[in-house]
C-alpha angles and dihedrals in degrees: 000000000000103000114175099342115232093259089060092066093058120092109249113215096174130028119229114263114259129189122224118270126015116348097213137022124261088248092054091046094054091046093054091045090053089052090050094049092050104040117338131091124262091254092067092055095048091048090053089053089049093050094047093055094045097250124133109212134029135202125183114197135178114214102204086067095056102083099104098053095241130115098263090107090068107098101176132349146155095192116124108277094233091054094051092047093051096042098044093082091052092049092051091048092051091051092049095051093049117096120233091247093053091048091058093046090049095062110127091353109127112233126188126208132183117249113238113259094241095061116096115219133191114275110274097020119128118248090230122077129198129229126197115191116218135183120210111182105300094345128093114212136178125212103204124193138198115200140181121279089240097051127090108200116225114242091212091048090050094052088047094055088042090063090044090049091054088049093050092046091049095053098041090077095180087063111030098038096055094161102179109170095232090068097046120096115245122226089256094051090051090051091054090047090053094052092045087055088050088058099253121146124229091262092051091048089048089058096043092051098036095238135111125280090237090056091050089052092050091053091050092049090052090050094052089047092050095045094043090236127138104205139035088246091056091047090052090051089049090050096051093044089056098039095244095135 
């Protein structure tokens, strides 16, 4: 997995010059993506998408790996490391404050956010960044872009590369299908999720499964942590959307 590539650790003093509009043609993009799928790393494909839309830096993040406030949620990036480290807490906070319904509606819809004033950016880079929410299987990802001050990113182009970024992440199994067991729901957790969806309380589920109420609550807390949800209702919505119940 390409987590924070080596060049991301360097301090960028000057952003690479970027012409207005798309940097490469659609034919060049498709060719480079074909090479990425067959033999190159995910970073090469994401760099091609970034260049195509006229942006300067990319970051692909997976939100169900963002619970501990570290940088494990970064799948692949060429952002300056200090920017990633400072912005990570903000991105995690934005995800936590967004309802399950809003997350579904936001898929492939470009969203621009202002960069905090205390973050130093490479010269010539806009103080706004773009987030494209992606769904790959059961995973929720974000493709985040920095772009030059003199470039206005095309909404259609952004939606276009959002679809292609989802495709890249899905075919690069070693990146997108990061099935670490600690983030998979256990049989018992899925049972609890099912009974919650049926409208049962913790006390009722405890009777049904023959275990204590505290244990049920622990399972439900674990489910919400793993699915990056804040309430039982959001956990149910997540479960329905991913065919878990």
